[in-house]
C-alpha positions, 0 to 999 in steps of 0.5 A: 863340512870339508871343503878343498877349494875357497869357500863362502858363507853367507847364510846360516850353517851350524856345524864344523868346516874344515878347508884346506884353503880360505873361509869367508863369512860374509855379512849375512853369514852366521856360523855356529861351531868350528872352523879349520882352515889356512885363512879366515875372513870374518864380516858376519859372525862365528859362534865357535873355535876357529884354527887357522894360520890368519884370522881377519875380523872385519868392521862387522864381524864378531867371534864369540868363542876361542882363536888359534892362529899365526896372525890374528888382524881385527879391524876397527869395529870388529868384535872378539869375545872368547880366548885366543892362542897366536904362535910362532910358525913353528909352534902353530905347525906343531899344533896343526899336527896334534889336531891332525892326529885328535880322534874325532868323538860325537857330541855328548858320547861318554868319555873316560873323562865325561861328556865331550865337548866342543 
């Protein structure tokens, strides 16, 4: 899914989200996939990875996966299980440039390294 405006998710979503601005996962929201956005606020659950400038996990929020961000905020009661990389501004911008140049391949497509996975 691609969005040029703010996105709020209160239901179940399976797949990847690329947003130019903000993404919010509400208390009843469940996302299974990856999110690439400017600002991510989680009150529900994310199973997967996110690459954002700012990631906020609110008291009832949970991320199971990986985070790449400039700023990571986990409020009391928020849960995070996985790996995180918090970059300085110039490192994060370089990472964003690298992500834009990556070739997208479908899941389970064979590559020289084996089976692709996200």
